[in-house]
TIRO-271447 format. One line per field, with one value per atom (N, C-alpha, C): x, y, z; chain; residue number from 1. Coordinates in Angstrom, 2 decimals, m for minus. Each point is the difference from the previous one (the first is absolute). Layout:
# residues N
xx (X	...) .
yy (Y	...) .
zz (Z	...) .
chaine (A	...) .
num (NUM	...) .
# end
This chain:
# residues 272
xx (m24.63	1.27	m0.26	m1.01	m0.37	m0.61	m0.86	m0.62	1.05	1.00	1.07	0.77	0.26	0.70	m0.84	m1.33	m0.89	m0.03	m0.06	m0.01	1.31	1.07	1.30	0.10	m0.50	0.03	m0.90	m1.18	m0.91	0.64	0.69	0.67	1.10	0.73	1.05	m0.59	m1.14	m0.65	m0.45	m0.63	m0.46	1.18	1.08	1.19	0.57	0.00	0.47	m0.92	m1.34	m0.96	0.19	0.17	0.20	1.30	1.03	1.30	m0.12	m0.71	m0.18	m0.84	m1.05	m0.87	0.79	0.81	0.83	0.99	0.58	0.94	m0.72	m1.24	m0.78	m0.32	m0.42	m0.30	1.26	1.14	1.25	0.40	m0.21	0.34	m0.85	m1.35	m0.88	0.40	0.35	0.41	1.28	0.97	1.26	m0.23	m0.85	m0.29	m0.68	m0.94	m0.70	0.98	0.87	1.00	0.94	0.44	0.91	m0.67	m1.27	m0.74	m0.14	m0.34	m0.13	1.33	1.08	1.33	0.34	m0.28	0.29	m0.82	m1.30	m0.87	0.46	0.37	0.49	1.28	0.92	1.26	m0.26	m0.87	m0.29	m0.66	m0.96	m0.69	0.96	0.86	0.97	0.99	0.42	0.95	m0.61	m1.24	m0.68	m0.27	m0.39	m0.25	1.26	1.13	1.28	0.41	m0.16	0.37	m0.87	m1.33	m0.92	0.32	0.24	0.30	1.31	1.01	1.29	m0.12	m0.76	m0.19	m0.75	m1.05	m0.75	0.87	0.74	0.88	1.07	0.54	1.05	m0.55	m1.23	m0.60	m0.26	m0.56	m0.30	1.28	1.03	1.27	0.64	0.01	0.60	m0.75	m1.34	m0.81	0.28	0.05	0.25	1.38	1.02	1.37	0.14	m0.62	0.09	m0.70	m1.18	m0.71	0.83	0.58	0.82	1.22	0.62	1.19	m0.35	m1.09	m0.40	m0.36	m0.68	m0.33	1.27	0.96	1.25	0.75	0.03	0.69	m0.68	m1.35	m0.73	0.21	0.00	0.22	1.40	1.00	1.37	0.17	m0.65	0.08	m0.65	m1.16	m0.70	0.84	0.57	0.86	1.21	0.61	1.17	m0.33	m1.15	m0.39	m0.28	m0.69	m0.28	1.29	0.91	1.26	0.84	m0.02	0.76	m0.56	m1.36	m0.62	0.31	m0.04	0.30	1.44	0.92	1.41	0.20	m0.63	0.15	m0.57	m1.16	m0.63	0.86	0.49	0.84	1.31	0.56	1.24	m0.23	m1.11	m0.29	m0.22	m0.74	m0.21	1.33	0.84	1.30	0.86	m0.03	0.81	m0.46	m1.32	m0.53	0.31	m0.13	0.28	1.47	0.89	1.42	0.36	m0.66	0.27	m0.43	m1.16	m0.45	0.97	0.50	0.96	1.29	0.45	1.23	m0.20	m1.17	m0.28	m0.05	m0.65	m0.10	1.37	0.79	1.34	0.89	m0.15	0.79	m0.37	m1.30	m0.45	0.51	m0.12	0.48	1.51	0.72	1.46	0.35	m0.70	0.25	m0.34	m1.10	m0.40	1.05	0.52	1.04	1.28	0.33	1.20	m0.17	m1.19	m0.26	0.10	m0.57	0.07	1.44	0.76	1.40	0.80	m0.33	0.71	m0.29	m1.28	m0.33	0.63	0.07	0.63	1.48	0.68	1.42	0.20	m0.88	0.11	m0.23	m0.91	m0.26	1.19	0.67	1.16	1.14	0.04	1.08	m0.19	m1.20	m0.23	0.46	0.54	0.61	m0.96	m1.14	m0.90	m0.91	m0.28	m0.90	m1.42	m0.37	m1.35	m0.17	1.03	m0.06	0.02	0.78	0.05	m1.36	m0.63	m1.31	m1.04	0.13	m0.94	0.22	1.27	0.30	m0.42	0.11	m0.36	m1.50	m0.73	m1.44	m0.71	0.29	m0.70	0.35	1.11	0.46	m0.30	m0.92	m0.35	m0.66	m0.73	m0.66	0.71	1.31	0.75	0.05	0.18	0.09	m1.32	m1.11	m1.31	m0.19	0.45	m0.10	0.84	1.18	0.86	m0.62	m0.58	m0.65	m1.20	m0.75	m1.14	0.47	1.08	0.55	0.52	0.63	0.49	m1.16	m1.09	m1.17	m0.57	m0.02	m0.48	0.88	1.32	0.93	m0.18	m0.22	m0.25	m1.26	m1.07	m1.22	0.25	0.81	0.30	0.81	0.94	0.79	m0.89	m0.98	m0.94	m0.80	m0.44	m0.75	0.87	1.27	0.91	0.20	0.15	0.14	m1.24	m1.17	m1.25	m0.07	0.44	0.00	0.99	1.13	0.97	m0.62	m0.78	m0.69	m0.96	m0.72	m0.92	0.75	1.18	0.79	0.42	0.40	0.38	m1.19	m1.19	m1.21	m0.29	0.23	m0.23	1.00	1.24	0.99	m0.40	m0.57	m0.48	m1.15	m0.89	m1.10	0.54	1.07	0.60	0.57	0.65	0.51	m1.15	m1.09	m1.18	m0.53	0.04	m0.46	0.86	1.31	0.90	m0.39	m0.32	m0.43	m1.28	m0.94	m1.26	0.26	0.93	0.33	0.58	0.82	0.54	m1.13	m0.99	m1.15	m0.76	m0.14	m0.70	0.75	1.34	0.78	m0.18	m0.05	m0.21	m1.35	m1.04	m1.34	m0.02	0.72	0.07	0.67	1.07	0.65	m0.94	m0.78	m0.99	m1.05	m0.38	m0.98	0.55	1.30	0.62	0.04	0.32	0.01	m1.39	m1.02	m1.38	m0.37	0.42	m0.27	0.67	1.24	0.69	m0.76	m0.51	m0.80	m1.28	m0.61	m1.22	0.30	1.13	0.38	0.21	0.64	0.21	m1.32	m0.93	m1.32	m0.76	0.13	m0.66	0.58	1.33	0.63	m0.45	m0.11	m0.47	m1.44	m0.84	m1.40	m0.08	0.83	0.01	0.43	1.01	0.46	m1.10	m0.72	m1.09	m1.11	m0.28	m1.03	0.40	1.30	0.47	m0.11	0.34	m0.12	m1.47	m0.88	m1.44	m0.47	0.46	m0.38	0.53	1.24	0.57	m0.81	m0.44	m0.81	m1.32	m0.67	m1.26	0.21	1.11	0.29	0.20	0.70	0.21	m1.32	m0.90	m1.30	m0.80	0.04	m0.74	0.55	1.33	0.59	m0.42	0.04	m0.39	m1.47	m0.83	m1.43	m0.24	0.71	m0.13	0.43	1.11	0.49	m1.01	m0.63	m1.01	m1.22	m0.41	m1.13	0.32	1.24	0.40	0.00	0.52	m0.01	m1.42	m0.88	m1.39	m0.67	0.24	m0.58	0.53	1.29	0.60	m0.62	m0.18	m0.60	m1.45	m0.74	m1.38	m0.07	0.95	0.04	0.30	0.92	0.34	m1.20	m0.68	m1.20	m1.05	m0.20	m1.01	0.36	1.30	0.44	m0.21	0.28	m0.17	m1.48	m0.84	m1.44	m0.63	0.47	m0.58	0.65	1.04	0.66	0.98	0.27	0.96	1.40	0.81	1.35	0.83	0.78	0.86	1.44	0.67	1.38	0.90	0.78	0.92	0.98	0.39	0.95	m0.63	m1.27	m0.69	m0.20	m0.35	m0.20	1.30	1.07	1.30	0.40	m0.34	0.31	m0.78	m1.32	m0.84	0.50	0.39	0.50	1.28	0.91	1.26	m0.25	m0.98	m0.34	m0.56	m0.85	m0.59	1.08	0.96	1.07	0.90	0.28	0.84	m0.69	m1.35	m0.74	0.01	m0.08	0.11	1.37	1.02	1.36	0.20	m0.67	0.10	m0.82	m1.13	m0.95	0.58	0.47	0.42	1.24	1.04	1.15	m0.41	m0.95	m0.41	m0.65	m0.85	m0.65	1.00	1.01	1.02	0.81	0.37	0.82	m0.78	m1.34	m0.80	m0.25	0.01	m0.32	0.96	1.33	0.90	m0.27	m0.56	m0.29	m1.11) .
yy (m80.89	0.38	0.75	m0.48	0.67	1.36	0.06	1.30	0.98	m0.53	0.93	0.56	m0.84	0.49	1.00	m0.27	0.96	1.33	m0.06	1.25	0.76	m0.74	0.65	0.67	m0.72	0.58	1.22	m0.08	1.16	1.18	m0.30	1.09	0.63	m0.82	0.56	0.88	m0.50	0.80	1.33	m0.02	1.26	0.90	m0.62	0.80	0.67	m0.79	0.59	1.11	m0.27	1.05	1.25	m0.21	1.15	0.73	m0.78	0.61	0.80	m0.60	0.70	1.25	m0.13	1.17	1.11	m0.41	1.02	0.63	m0.84	0.55	0.94	m0.38	0.87	1.34	m0.08	1.24	0.86	m0.68	0.74	0.63	m0.75	0.51	1.23	m0.12	1.14	1.21	m0.21	1.11	0.66	m0.87	0.53	0.74	m0.62	0.64	1.35	0.05	1.27	1.04	m0.42	0.94	0.47	m0.96	0.37	0.98	m0.29	0.88	1.40	0.06	1.32	0.75	m0.72	0.64	0.51	m0.82	0.41	1.23	m0.02	1.14	1.26	m0.16	1.17	0.55	m0.92	0.45	0.68	m0.61	0.59	1.35	0.12	1.28	1.07	m0.37	0.97	0.41	m0.98	0.30	0.95	m0.32	0.86	1.39	0.06	1.30	0.84	m0.66	0.73	0.52	m0.85	0.42	1.17	m0.11	1.07	1.31	m0.09	1.22	0.62	m0.84	0.52	0.65	m0.65	0.58	1.33	0.06	1.25	1.11	m0.32	1.01	0.44	m0.97	0.34	0.89	m0.33	0.81	1.43	0.12	1.34	0.81	m0.66	0.70	0.45	m0.88	0.34	1.15	m0.04	1.06	1.35	m0.01	1.26	0.55	m0.88	0.46	0.50	m0.69	0.44	1.34	0.17	1.29	1.13	m0.24	1.04	0.31	m1.04	0.22	0.80	m0.37	0.71	1.46	0.23	1.38	0.82	m0.57	0.71	0.31	m0.98	0.20	1.12	m0.03	1.03	1.38	0.07	1.29	0.52	m0.88	0.43	0.43	m0.73	0.37	1.36	0.22	1.28	1.15	m0.20	1.05	0.24	m1.08	0.13	0.75	m0.30	0.65	1.49	0.33	1.41	0.78	m0.58	0.71	0.12	m1.02	0.08	1.09	0.06	1.03	1.40	0.12	1.30	0.40	m0.98	0.29	0.43	m0.70	0.36	1.38	0.29	1.31	1.13	m0.19	1.02	0.19	m1.12	0.10	0.75	m0.28	0.69	1.49	0.34	1.42	0.69	m0.64	0.57	0.18	m1.01	0.10	1.16	0.11	1.10	1.35	0.10	1.28	0.40	m0.96	0.29	0.32	m0.68	0.28	1.42	0.42	1.38	1.00	m0.29	0.91	0.07	m1.14	m0.01	0.79	m0.21	0.74	1.51	0.37	1.44	0.61	m0.68	0.51	0.02	m0.98	m0.02	1.18	0.24	1.14	1.32	0.15	1.23	0.15	m1.12	0.07	0.45	m0.56	0.41	1.48	0.42	1.39	0.94	m0.35	0.82	0.02	m1.17	m0.03	0.91	m0.01	0.87	1.47	0.33	1.40	0.41	m0.91	0.32	0.14	m0.82	0.08	1.34	0.40	1.29	1.16	m0.15	1.05	0.13	m1.14	0.04	0.62	m0.32	0.59	1.51	0.42	1.45	0.73	m0.66	0.63	0.21	m0.85	0.12	1.23	0.46	1.16	1.29	0.84	1.22	1.15	0.04	1.15	m0.13	1.12	0.02	m0.43	0.34	m0.36	m1.52	m0.60	m1.46	m0.63	0.65	m0.51	0.14	1.21	0.22	m0.98	m0.17	m0.95	m1.42	m0.31	m1.34	m0.17	1.13	m0.08	0.11	0.47	0.19	m1.29	m1.17	m1.23	m0.41	0.61	m0.44	1.00	0.90	0.96	m0.69	m1.06	m0.75	m1.33	0.01	m1.23	m0.42	0.97	m0.32	m0.60	0.64	m0.53	m1.44	m0.19	m1.33	m1.03	0.47	m0.91	m0.35	1.05	m0.27	m0.96	0.24	m0.88	m1.43	m0.10	m1.32	m0.69	0.81	m0.57	m0.54	0.80	m0.45	m1.30	m0.03	m1.21	m1.21	0.23	m1.08	m0.50	0.93	m0.42	m0.86	0.43	m0.80	m1.39	0.00	m1.29	m0.89	0.63	m0.78	m0.61	0.80	m0.51	m1.18	0.18	m1.09	m1.26	0.24	m1.16	m0.68	0.81	m0.57	m0.81	0.55	m0.72	m1.31	0.06	m1.21	m1.03	0.47	m0.93	m0.73	0.74	m0.65	m1.07	0.35	m0.98	m1.25	0.23	m1.14	m0.89	0.63	m0.78	m0.83	0.66	m0.73	m1.16	0.21	m1.08	m1.14	0.36	m1.05	m0.83	0.67	m0.75	m0.92	0.49	m0.84	m1.21	0.23	m1.11	m1.04	0.46	m0.94	m0.79	0.70	m0.67	m1.04	0.31	m0.94	m1.27	0.17	m1.16	m0.88	0.64	m0.76	m0.77	0.64	m0.67	m1.20	0.15	m1.12	m1.17	0.32	m1.07	m0.70	0.79	m0.61	m0.91	0.41	m0.84	m1.31	0.06	m1.23	m0.91	0.61	m0.80	m0.69	0.74	m0.59	m1.12	0.17	m1.07	m1.24	0.18	m1.13	m0.70	0.82	m0.59	m0.78	0.50	m0.70	m1.35	m0.03	m1.27	m0.99	0.52	m0.86	m0.57	0.87	m0.45	m1.09	0.16	m1.03	m1.32	0.06	m1.22	m0.69	0.82	m0.59	m0.64	0.64	m0.55	m1.35	m0.07	m1.27	m1.10	0.34	m0.99	m0.48	0.95	m0.38	m0.90	0.30	m0.83	m1.42	m0.10	m1.33	m0.76	0.70	m0.64	m0.48	0.82	m0.38	m1.23	m0.05	m1.15	m1.28	0.16	m1.15	m0.51	0.93	m0.40	m0.69	0.48	m0.64	m1.42	m0.20	m1.35	m0.92	0.52	m0.81	m0.34	0.94	m0.25	m1.12	0.03	m1.06	m1.36	m0.02	m1.25	m0.52	0.93	m0.38	m0.60	0.58	m0.55	m1.40	m0.17	m1.31	m1.04	0.41	m0.93	m0.37	0.99	m0.27	m0.98	0.18	m0.91	m1.43	m0.16	m1.33	m0.64	0.77	m0.53	m0.40	0.80	m0.31	m1.31	m0.19	m1.24	m1.21	0.15	m1.09	m0.34	1.05	m0.23	m0.74	0.40	m0.67	m1.47	m0.27	m1.38	m0.83	0.58	m0.71	m0.23	0.98	m0.15	m1.15	m0.07	m1.10	m1.36	m0.05	m1.25	m0.43	0.95	m0.31	m0.46	0.68	m0.41	m1.42	m0.31	m1.35	m1.04	0.35	m0.92	m0.20	1.11	m0.12	m0.86	0.20	m0.79	m1.48	m0.29	m1.39	m0.66	0.79	m0.55	m0.22	0.96	m0.12	m1.15	m0.22	m1.06	m1.34	m0.03	m1.25	m0.43	0.83	m0.37	0.07	m0.99	m0.01	1.19	0.51	1.16	m0.47	0.43	m0.40	0.73	m0.72	0.69	0.90	m0.41	0.83	1.33	m0.04	1.23	0.90	m0.60	0.80	0.65	m0.79	0.59	1.08	m0.20	1.03	1.26	m0.18	1.17	0.72	m0.82	0.61	0.76	m0.59	0.69	1.24	m0.09	1.20	1.09	m0.40	0.98	0.67	m0.85	0.56	0.91	m0.43	0.86	1.29	m0.08	1.24	0.91	m0.63	0.82	0.63	m0.77	0.54	1.12	m0.12	1.06	1.21	m0.28	1.06	0.95	m0.55	0.86	0.83	m0.55	0.87	1.08	m0.27	1.03	1.15	m0.36	1.06	0.81	m0.71	0.71	0.90	m0.47	0.80	1.14	m0.16	1.06	1.13	m0.30	1.01	1.18	m0.18	1.16	0.96	m0.45	0.95	0.95) .
zz (30.45	m0.64	m1.28	m0.75	m1.26	0.27	1.07	0.33	0.48	0.72	0.44	m1.17	m1.01	m1.20	m0.75	m0.06	m0.70	0.73	1.35	0.80	m0.18	m0.02	m0.19	m1.35	m1.03	m1.36	m0.08	0.66	0.01	0.71	1.10	0.74	m0.84	m0.74	m0.87	m1.08	m0.56	m1.06	0.57	1.18	0.60	0.35	0.43	0.33	m1.26	m1.10	m1.27	m0.47	0.13	m0.40	0.84	1.29	0.88	m0.34	m0.29	m0.36	m1.29	m0.99	m1.28	0.19	0.84	0.24	0.70	0.98	0.68	m0.96	m0.87	m0.99	m0.95	m0.36	m0.90	0.68	1.28	0.75	0.13	0.33	0.12	m1.33	m1.05	m1.34	m0.35	0.30	m0.30	0.83	1.27	0.85	m0.51	m0.36	m0.53	m1.32	m0.84	m1.29	0.21	0.95	0.29	0.52	0.94	0.52	m1.09	m0.82	m1.09	m0.98	m0.31	m0.93	0.57	1.32	0.64	m0.01	0.28	m0.02	m1.39	m1.01	m1.37	m0.40	0.39	m0.33	0.72	1.30	0.75	m0.62	m0.35	m0.62	m1.34	m0.81	m1.31	0.15	0.95	0.20	0.49	0.98	0.52	m1.08	m0.80	m1.08	m1.03	m0.43	m0.99	0.56	1.30	0.62	0.07	0.35	0.08	m1.37	m1.02	m1.36	m0.46	0.25	m0.42	0.71	1.32	0.76	m0.47	m0.24	m0.45	m1.38	m0.90	m1.33	0.06	0.85	0.14	0.56	1.08	0.60	m0.98	m0.73	m0.98	m1.10	m0.48	m1.07	0.46	1.22	0.54	0.20	0.56	0.24	m1.30	m0.99	m1.29	m0.65	0.07	m0.62	0.67	1.33	0.74	m0.33	0.03	m0.28	m1.43	m0.94	m1.39	m0.20	0.64	m0.11	0.59	1.19	0.63	m0.85	m0.53	m0.83	m1.26	m0.66	m1.21	0.30	1.14	0.38	0.24	0.71	0.26	m1.29	m0.88	m1.28	m0.80	m0.05	m0.74	0.62	1.33	0.67	m0.29	0.11	m0.29	m1.45	m0.91	m1.41	m0.25	0.65	m0.18	0.55	1.21	0.59	m0.88	m0.47	m0.86	m1.29	m0.59	m1.24	0.22	1.11	0.30	0.24	0.76	0.27	m1.26	m0.82	m1.25	m0.91	m0.11	m0.82	0.54	1.36	0.60	m0.27	0.12	m0.28	m1.45	m0.92	m1.41	m0.29	0.61	m0.23	0.57	1.24	0.62	m0.79	m0.46	m0.78	m1.30	m0.68	m1.26	0.23	1.08	0.31	0.29	0.79	0.32	m1.24	m0.88	m1.22	m0.87	m0.18	m0.83	0.63	1.34	0.67	m0.16	0.23	m0.16	m1.44	m0.95	m1.40	m0.37	0.55	m0.24	0.59	1.20	0.62	m0.81	m0.47	m0.81	m1.29	m0.64	m1.24	0.25	1.11	0.32	0.26	0.84	0.31	m1.24	m0.86	m1.24	m0.91	m0.10	m0.81	0.59	1.32	0.63	m0.18	0.08	m0.19	m1.42	m0.98	m1.38	m0.21	0.64	m0.15	0.59	1.19	0.63	m0.83	m0.56	m0.86	m1.22	m0.59	m1.15	0.38	1.16	0.45	0.28	0.65	0.28	m1.29	m0.96	m1.28	m0.69	0.03	m0.63	0.77	1.32	0.81	m0.34	m0.13	m0.35	m1.39	m0.93	m1.34	0.04	0.86	0.11	0.58	0.99	0.60	m0.99	m0.98	m0.98	m0.92	m0.04	m0.88	0.70	m0.74	0.55	0.21	m0.67	0.10	1.20	0.65	1.16	m0.36	m1.22	m0.42	m0.04	m0.52	m0.07	1.39	0.92	1.36	0.67	m0.22	0.59	m0.58	m1.31	m0.61	0.55	0.20	0.51	1.45	0.78	1.42	0.25	m1.00	0.17	0.44	m0.60	0.44	1.43	0.55	1.30	1.11	m0.25	1.04	1.20	m0.26	1.08	0.30	m0.30	0.19	1.48	0.92	1.42	0.50	m0.47	0.39	m0.53	m1.26	m0.58	0.77	0.44	0.75	1.35	0.66	1.28	m0.18	m1.07	m0.27	m0.28	m0.79	m0.30	1.26	0.89	1.25	0.84	0.03	0.74	m0.60	m1.33	m0.67	0.32	0.01	0.31	1.43	0.94	1.38	0.10	m0.72	m0.01	m0.59	m1.09	m0.63	0.95	0.75	0.96	1.08	0.46	0.99	m0.57	m1.26	m0.63	m0.15	m0.37	m0.13	1.35	1.07	1.34	0.38	m0.33	0.28	m0.79	m1.24	m0.83	0.53	0.55	0.59	1.20	0.80	1.12	m0.51	m1.08	m0.58	m0.48	m0.60	m0.49	1.17	1.12	1.19	0.49	0.00	0.39	m0.93	m1.31	m0.96	0.21	0.36	0.27	1.22	1.02	1.17	m0.39	m0.85	m0.47	m0.77	m0.78	m0.75	0.96	1.11	0.99	0.65	0.27	0.58	m0.97	m1.29	m1.03	0.01	0.22	0.08	1.18	1.15	1.18	m0.29	m0.70	m0.35	m0.92	m0.93	m0.88	0.80	1.02	0.84	0.76	0.47	0.69	m0.94	m1.25	m0.99	m0.19	m0.06	m0.14	1.21	1.22	1.22	m0.05	m0.44	m0.10	m1.04	m1.09	m0.99	0.57	0.82	0.63	0.97	0.77	0.91	m0.78	m1.18	m0.83	m0.46	m0.37	m0.40	1.17	1.22	1.18	0.26	m0.18	0.20	m1.00	m1.25	m1.00	0.38	0.54	0.41	1.14	0.95	1.09	m0.52	m0.98	m0.60	m0.65	m0.72	m0.65	1.04	1.13	1.06	0.58	0.21	0.53	m0.97	m1.29	m1.01	0.02	0.13	0.06	1.24	1.15	1.22	m0.15	m0.63	m0.23	m0.88	m1.04	m0.90	0.76	0.88	0.78	0.93	0.65	0.89	m0.77	m1.21	m0.82	m0.36	m0.33	m0.32	1.22	1.17	1.22	0.28	m0.29	0.20	m0.92	m1.26	m0.95	0.46	0.51	0.51	1.20	0.86	1.16	m0.43	m1.00	m0.51	m0.59	m0.73	m0.60	1.10	1.07	1.11	0.67	0.20	0.62	m0.85	m1.31	m0.89	0.10	0.05	0.13	1.33	1.09	1.30	0.01	m0.66	m0.06	m0.76	m1.11	m0.76	0.85	0.75	0.84	1.10	0.58	1.03	m0.57	m1.18	m0.65	m0.26	m0.46	m0.28	1.29	1.09	1.28	0.50	m0.22	0.42	m0.75	m1.31	m0.79	0.48	0.32	0.47	1.32	0.91	1.30	m0.16	m0.88	m0.24	m0.57	m0.87	m0.57	1.09	0.91	1.09	0.93	0.32	0.87	m0.66	m1.31	m0.72	0.00	m0.22	m0.01	1.37	1.05	1.34	0.33	m0.42	0.27	m0.78	m1.21	m0.84	0.26	0.85	0.32	m1.06	m0.97	m1.05	0.59	m0.26	0.60	m0.46	0.94	m0.27	m0.11	m1.04	m0.21	0.98	0.79	0.95	m0.71	m1.22	m0.75	m0.34	m0.40	m0.39	1.20	1.19	1.19	0.45	m0.04	0.38	m0.96	m1.31	m1.01	0.26	0.34	0.29	1.23	1.03	1.22	m0.24	m0.81	m0.30	m0.83	m0.94	m0.80	0.88	0.97	0.90	0.85	0.52	0.81	m0.82	m1.25	m0.85	m0.33	m0.19	m0.28	1.20	1.24	1.20	0.10	m0.33	0.05	m1.00	m1.13	m1.01	0.39	0.67	0.34	1.03	1.12	1.09	m0.32	m0.63	m0.36	m0.95	m0.87	m0.94	0.73	0.98	0.75	0.79	0.56	0.78	m0.88	m1.21	m0.90	m0.60	m0.06	m0.59	0.98	1.35	0.98	0.00	m0.13	0.02	m1.11	m1.11	m1.08	0.41) .
chaine (A	A	A	A	A	A	A	A	A	A	A	A	A	A	A	A	A	A	A	A	A	A	A	A	A	A	A	A	A	A	A	A	A	A	A	A	A	A	A	A	A	A	A	A	A	A	A	A	A	A	A	A	A	A	A	A	A	A	A	A	A	A	A	A	A	A	A	A	A	A	A	A	A	A	A	A	A	A	A	A	A	A	A	A	A	A	A	A	A	A	A	A	A	A	A	A	A	A	A	A	A	A	A	A	A	A	A	A	A	A	A	A	A	A	A	A	A	A	A	A	A	A	A	A	A	A	A	A	A	A	A	A	A	A	A	A	A	A	A	A	A	A	A	A	A	A	A	A	A	A	A	A	A	A	A	A	A	A	A	A	A	A	A	A	A	A	A	A	A	A	A	A	A	A	A	A	A	A	A	A	A	A	A	A	A	A	A	A	A	A	A	A	A	A	A	A	A	A	A	A	A	A	A	A	A	A	A	A	A	A	A	A	A	A	A	A	A	A	A	A	A	A	A	A	A	A	A	A	A	A	A	A	A	A	A	A	A	A	A	A	A	A	A	A	A	A	A	A	A	A	A	A	A	A	A	A	A	A	A	A	A	A	A	A	A	A	A	A	A	A	A	A	A	A	A	A	A	A	A	A	A	A	A	A	A	A	A	A	A	A	A	A	A	A	A	A	A	A	A	A	A	A	A	A	A	A	A	A	A	A	A	A	A	A	A	A	A	A	A	A	A	A	A	A	A	A	A	A	A	A	A	A	A	A	A	A	A	A	A	A	A	A	A	A	A	A	A	A	A	A	A	A	A	A	A	A	A	A	A	A	A	A	A	A	A	A	A	A	A	A	A	A	A	A	A	A	A	A	A	A	A	A	A	A	A	A	A	A	A	A	A	A	A	A	A	A	A	A	A	A	A	A	A	A	A	A	A	A	A	A	A	A	A	A	A	A	A	A	A	A	A	A	A	A	A	A	A	A	A	A	A	A	A	A	A	A	A	A	A	A	A	A	A	A	A	A	A	A	A	A	A	A	A	A	A	A	A	A	A	A	A	A	A	A	A	A	A	A	A	A	A	A	A	A	A	A	A	A	A	A	A	A	A	A	A	A	A	A	A	A	A	A	A	A	A	A	A	A	A	A	A	A	A	A	A	A	A	A	A	A	A	A	A	A	A	A	A	A	A	A	A	A	A	A	A	A	A	A	A	A	A	A	A	A	A	A	A	A	A	A	A	A	A	A	A	A	A	A	A	A	A	A	A	A	A	A	A	A	A	A	A	A	A	A	A	A	A	A	A	A	A	A	A	A	A	A	A	A	A	A	A	A	A	A	A	A	A	A	A	A	A	A	A	A	A	A	A	A	A	A	A	A	A	A	A	A	A	A	A	A	A	A	A	A	A	A	A	A	A	A	A	A	A	A	A	A	A	A	A	A	A	A	A	A	A	A	A	A	A	A	A	A	A	A	A	A	A	A	A	A	A	A	A	A	A	A	A	A	A	A	A	A	A	A	A	A	A	A	A	A	A	A	A	A	A	A	A	A	A	A	A	A	A	A	A	A	A	A	A	A	A	A	A	A	A	A	A	A	A	A	A	A	A	A	A	A	A	A	A	A	A	A	A	A	A	A	A	A	A	A	A	A	A	A	A	A	A	A	A	A	A	A	A	A	A	A	A	A	A	A	A	A	A	A	A	A	A	A	A	A	A	A	A	A	A	A	A	A	A	A	A	A	A	A	A	A	A	A	A	A	A	A	A	A	A	A	A	A	A	A	A	A	A	A	A	A	A	A	A	A	A	A	A	A	A	A	A	A	A	A	A	A	A	A	A	A	A	A	A	A	A	A	A	A	A	A) .
num (1	1	1	2	2	2	3	3	3	4	4	4	5	5	5	6	6	6	7	7	7	8	8	8	9	9	9	10	10	10	11	11	11	12	12	12	13	13	13	14	14	14	15	15	15	16	16	16	17	17	17	18	18	18	19	19	19	20	20	20	21	21	21	22	22	22	23	23	23	24	24	24	25	25	25	26	26	26	27	27	27	28	28	28	29	29	29	30	30	30	31	31	31	32	32	32	33	33	33	34	34	34	35	35	35	36	36	36	37	37	37	38	38	38	39	39	39	40	40	40	41	41	41	42	42	42	43	43	43	44	44	44	45	45	45	46	46	46	47	47	47	48	48	48	49	49	49	50	50	50	51	51	51	52	52	52	53	53	53	54	54	54	55	55	55	56	56	56	57	57	57	58	58	58	59	59	59	60	60	60	61	61	61	62	62	62	63	63	63	64	64	64	65	65	65	66	66	66	67	67	67	68	68	68	69	69	69	70	70	70	71	71	71	72	72	72	73	73	73	74	74	74	75	75	75	76	76	76	77	77	77	78	78	78	79	79	79	80	80	80	81	81	81	82	82	82	83	83	83	84	84	84	85	85	85	86	86	86	87	87	87	88	88	88	89	89	89	90	90	90	91	91	91	92	92	92	93	93	93	94	94	94	95	95	95	96	96	96	97	97	97	98	98	98	99	99	99	100	100	100	101	101	101	102	102	102	103	103	103	104	104	104	105	105	105	106	106	106	107	107	107	108	108	108	109	109	109	110	110	110	111	111	111	112	112	112	113	113	113	114	114	114	115	115	115	116	116	116	117	117	117	118	118	118	119	119	119	120	120	120	121	121	121	122	122	122	123	123	123	124	124	124	125	125	125	126	126	126	127	127	127	128	128	128	129	129	129	130	130	130	131	131	131	132	132	132	133	133	133	134	134	134	135	135	135	136	136	136	137	137	137	138	138	138	139	139	139	140	140	140	141	141	141	142	142	142	143	143	143	144	144	144	145	145	145	146	146	146	147	147	147	148	148	148	149	149	149	150	150	150	151	151	151	152	152	152	153	153	153	154	154	154	155	155	155	156	156	156	157	157	157	158	158	158	159	159	159	160	160	160	161	161	161	162	162	162	163	163	163	164	164	164	165	165	165	166	166	166	167	167	167	168	168	168	169	169	169	170	170	170	171	171	171	172	172	172	173	173	173	174	174	174	175	175	175	176	176	176	177	177	177	178	178	178	179	179	179	180	180	180	181	181	181	182	182	182	183	183	183	184	184	184	185	185	185	186	186	186	187	187	187	188	188	188	189	189	189	190	190	190	191	191	191	192	192	192	193	193	193	194	194	194	195	195	195	196	196	196	197	197	197	198	198	198	199	199	199	200	200	200	201	201	201	202	202	202	203	203	203	204	204	204	205	205	205	206	206	206	207	207	207	208	208	208	209	209	209	210	210	210	211	211	211	212	212	212	213	213	213	214	214	214	215	215	215	216	216	216	217	217	217	218	218	218	219	219	219	220	220	220	221	221	221	222	222	222	223	223	223	224	224	224	225	225	225	226	226	226	227	227	227	228	228	228	229	229	229	230	230	230	231	231	231	232	232	232	233	233	233	234	234	234	235	235	235	236	236	236	237	237	237	238	238	238	239	239	239	240	240	240	241	241	241	242	242	242	243	243	243	244	244	244	245	245	245	246	246	246	247	247	247	248	248	248	249	249	249	250	250	250	251	251	251	252	252	252	253	253	253	254	254	254	255	255	255	256	256	256	257	257	257	258	258	258	259	259	259	260	260	260	261	261	261	262	262	262	263	263	263	264	264	264	265	265	265	266	266	266	267	267	267	268	268	268	269	269	269	270	270	270	271	271	271	272	272	272) .
# end
């Protein structure tokens, strides 16, 4: 009867040792799987963040370079056309001013000649009339020459009017270019807004990564604590030291709670 009780007690001890050993093996397997999952998630998360940051940096650099080149080209074209417009306008103004001065001088000269002619007509003597008419012997030739000069001036004025029309078209083109510059500036503002959104997303991912690392550290500490508890139980069983049922049930409940915490965490981490 005593030997049967001893055999039964030995069988219970071996059963407990086997149960603890199986629990320890299961714990190590779960811990290894959990660690691999955490490492895979962390690696994938860091790789995604790095790739997104690299792509974002390259895209921003390319867009900024293209935008700056377009702005510089438009500014250069605008400056060249503005300088050309100012130069053409100044030439036209000087040319027209010269023509006005010439015509004004010729008009004054003709008025003076007509005035002297009228004064000569008032004189009654033939000598005075001849003297007065002497300056006008080539008046017809002068008039024909003046007419020819006026025709040339009219042609020049017509040519200058065409130039003015061309300058007005260039001015309209300049307005269109200014509108394009405004559109590019609006696109630049939109690009800046997208960059700000990407920066906010990157910051959010970094915060989630930090939370994930903190969670892994907590799980690792819990696994270490459970491992120490199991080792203590195995040692107590091997040395024959009595094991408190309360402590074993507490360890078992802690292990189950850690399993319950472990698996939902892994499931919730996978969608990320």
